[in-house]
N, C-alpha and C positions, 0 to 999 in steps of 0.2 A: 131580368138578366138570365140568359140561357147559355151558359158556358159550363163545361164539365158535367154534361149529361142531365141537367135539370129540365131539359125539354121532354124527358121521358116520365111517364107516370110511375107512381110507386108500384103499381101492379106489374108494369112492364119490367121494372127493375127486379122485383121479387121472382118473376118468371125466368128472367135471364140468369139470375143467381142459381135458382133451382136446377136449371138445365145446363149449367156450365157453358153459358153462351155470353157473347159480347154484345154491347150496343155501340161501342166506339173503340177506336184504337189510336193511340198517339204514335207517331213515327218520325224518325229523323231521316231525311234524304241524304244529308251530309253533315259533318260537324265543322266544316270550314266556315269561318265567319270573319268579317272585316271589322267588327267592333271588338273591343276588349272590356266588356262591361265589368265593373268592379264587383258585382254581385252574382256573376254568371255561374251556373251549376256545371258548365262544361269546362273540362281541363284542356283538351286538345282543340285549338281553334284555327290554327293555320294549316296543318296537315293532319290527315288521319288515314292510316293505312288500312287495307283490307275492308274498305267500305263496300256495302252491298251494291251490286250492279242494278241497272234499271230493271232487268228481267227478274232479279231476285226480289226487288222492292215490290214489283207488280204481283209476284207470286204470293208474298206474305200478305199483301192487301187482299188478294182473292181468298186466302185462307181465313182472314178476319171476317170477310163477307160471308163465307160459308158458316162461320160461327155466329152469325147474326148481326155483325157490325153494320150500322147504317151510316156512320160518320167516321171520317179519318181526320185526325188533328195533326197538322204538319208543324213540327218543331225544328230545332236546329242546334248548332250552326245557324246560318242565315239562309232560309229557303229561297228568298227572292234572288240570290246570286247563284243558286244551283243551276248549272247549265241546261238541265233537262226539265226545268220546272213546268214549262208550258205543255210538254208532252205528258208529264205525269198528271197535271190537272185535267187534261182532256181524257186521259185514261180513267181517272176517277169519275169524271162526269159520264163517260160511256157506261161505266158500271153502276150508274145511278146512286152513287154514294155522296152524301153531304160532305162538304169540305170546309175545314176551319184551318186558318194559317196564322201563326204568330210570326211577325216580321218587323225588322227595323226599317224596312222600306227602301233599302239601298238599290235594289234592282227593279223597283216599280216605276217603269217608264210607261208611256201611253199604250204601247203594244201589250205589255204584261197586264196593265190595269184593265184593258179591254177584255183579255182572256179571263181575268179574275171575275169581272162582271158577267161575262158570258156563262161562266160555270157557277155563278152565284156563290162564290167563295166567301165565307164568313171571315172577315179580316180583324185581327187584333194587332194594331200598330203600336209598337213599343215607344212610349213617350213618358219620361220620368219628370220632366220639368218644362215649363214655358219660359224659363230663364236660360239663355244660350250657354252661359258659362257652366251653370250647374248641370245642364243636360250633357254637355261635352265631357265634363269630368266624370260623371256617372257611366257614360258610355265608353270612356277610355279612348276617345277619338276626337280630334279636332275636326269640326265640321259636321258632327253627328246631328246637331240641332237643325242645320240647314237641310241635311239629307232627309230627316224625318218629316219636316214641314213641307218639303217639296213633294214627298210621297203623299202626304195628306192632301195637298192641292190636286195632285194627279188623280187620286182616288175620287175626290169630289167631282172632277171633270168627267170621270167614268160613271158617275151616278150614285156613288156612296155618300152618305148613308141613305137608304130608302127602305120601304117595307120589304123588298126582296133582297136588298143588298145590305147585309148587317155589317156595321163598322163599330169596333170597340177600340179604346185606347188602353193598352196594357201598361200598368204603372206599379213599380215596386215601392213600398213604403220604407223610407230611410230617414236618418237625421237630416240629410241635406235638402229634402223636399217636403218634410212633414208639415211645415207651416203654410205652404202654398196649396196643399192638397184640397182643402175645402173649396177654394176658389176654382181650382182645376175641375173638381167634381161638378160644381154648379155650371161652369162654362160648357162642359161636355154634355150635360143634360140639356142645356139650352140649344146646343147644336145638334141634338138628336143622335149623339154618339154615345154608345154605352161605356160608362167607366168601369174598367176592370182593374181594381186595386187589390194588391195582395201583399201579405207579409213575406219578407225575404226568408227563404229556406236557408238555414245556416250550414252551408256546405261549400266546398271548393273555394272560389274567390271570396265569397261572403264570409267564410270563416277566417280567411287571412286579413280581410279588410273590416276589422271590428269597429272602425269609425262609422260604419253604416248603421249600426244597431240602434233599435228603438226599444225601450223597456216596455213590459206588458201594460203598465198603468197608462203610459202615453198612447199606446195603441188603443186601449179601451176608450180613452177620451176622444181620439180621432174617429173611431168607429161610431161612437155615439153622436158626435157632431155631424158626421155625414148622414147618419140615419135621420137626424132632426131636419137637415136640409131637404132630404128626399120627402119626408112626411109633410113639412110645412110648405114647401115650394112646388113639389111635383106630385103630391098625392100618392106617394109610394111608401108602403109600410113594410119594414123588415126588422128583425131582431138582431142587434149587433152581436156577432160572434166571429172569431177568427177561424181560418186564416184568410178568407176571401171576404171583402166588404160587400154586404148585401147578398151573399151567395153561400153555397156550401161546397165542400170538396169531399165527396165520397166516391171518387172515381174508381177505386179498386173493386167496387161491386160489379162494374160492367165494362171496365177498360183495362188496358195495359200499355206499356211502352215497348216499342222495338227500336233499338238504337241503330245508328248508321252502320255498325258492324254486325248487326243481326242478333245482338243480345236482347233477351226479353227480361224486362224488369217491371215491378209493380207500378212505378212512376219515376219521374226524374229525381225525386227526393229519396225514395227507398232504393238505393243503388245496390241492390242484391241481384246478381244474375241468376235467373231461374233456368236458363238454358239458351241455346242459340238456334235460330231458325235455319241456319246452314246445316245443322246436324239432325234436328228433329222438327216435326210439325208443330205449329203453334198450338193446336188443340191438345196435343199430348203434353206439351210443356205446362200449359195452364191447368189442365185437369189433374196432373200429378204433382202440382206444387203445393207443399204444405203451407207456404207463406201466403199464397193466394187464397187457399181455403181458410186460413186463420183470419185474413182480412175480410173475407165475405161473411164469416161467422163472428164478426167483431163484437157483438153484444156479449158473447161468452169468453172472448179472448183478450180484449183490451184491459189493460191493467191500471191500477192506481186511481187517481182522482177522475180520470176520463171515464172510468167504468161506472162511477157513481154520480157523475154530473147530471144535472137536471136536463141537459141537452143530449144525453147519451143515446137516445133513440134515433136522433137525426144528425148526429155529429160525432166524429172521433178525432177532432183536432187535425193537426198536420202530421201525418205519419212520417213524412220526410224529416220534419224537425225532430220528432221523437227519435228516429233512427240516427240521424247525424249527430245529435247531442248526447244520446245515451247508449247508442249501439244496439238498442232494442226497438224494433219497429212497432211493437205492441205496447210500449211504455206510454205513460201520459205525456201529452205535448207540453214541453217545458216553456214554450213561448206563449202559451195561452194565459190570459189574465185570470181566467176562472180557476187555474191551477196555482196561481201565485199565493204566497202565504197570507197576504193582506186581504185576499178575497174570501169572504165567507157568506 
């Protein structure tokens, strides 16, 4: 699994950290979205004033490229309904940047799918359940299940998945889908689609919708079950650890987020504005950020159980969860089972 910068070597990451360089950047083209997901980290979904223009988006992408970024990760809002998506994809392709896009599939028709394939865009299609009612409830939209599955069919017709056309299914783990996730994981593996399962970051909608929550022990059991499926059925070995199943999230070493209004943040979970690209250059914002420097120097700055965990050299939990639940982005991750009282 190669999402969130795991395609880079440890040496590349160390060199990027030492030189104050990026390897990737996450960006929102717009925060407008047609879904109302119960777990979404975005507050403004219908309208968002003062969004960056196409020229401003292109400029900050070029700034990221100058800082060493090789990949741009498109978030939202919903990027597939952004009216200038094709133009932006071709711009990124012209700049020889890898592209990754998280999408609910709403705007993926044959024309868009063809451009996605042409630019070899890595797609993470959001699908939380293969049950229509459950999917629609979690998406907050009647017909979401049909939209997502129609997009999946269209992507398949365009050649996804293949060696060159990476396709993942992005799934949040919650009470409503946890029982079906092992079967979904196995089905995705059999279809050569990468499963990208993650623990919900407790912020915005997810904080209001506490019925979504899964306790750390149940998360641990799920991760272990999925690890066993991978090992026994697909010959893949990985050690269960949150917040991403079979993966790690240490994006702050080599990445950052630029929102649709130009605010620079460590990631979607650590919602601390470091500066705005409308006022200062991205390089200046990142180089002079105490928060970014603390996250890069995590071995010396992470607090509590996360600092002494046996996984501390290669994991610092979910910084978003730590920030949203404690107000301290350097605190131990309260959602990790390794930090729970019962885990010794």
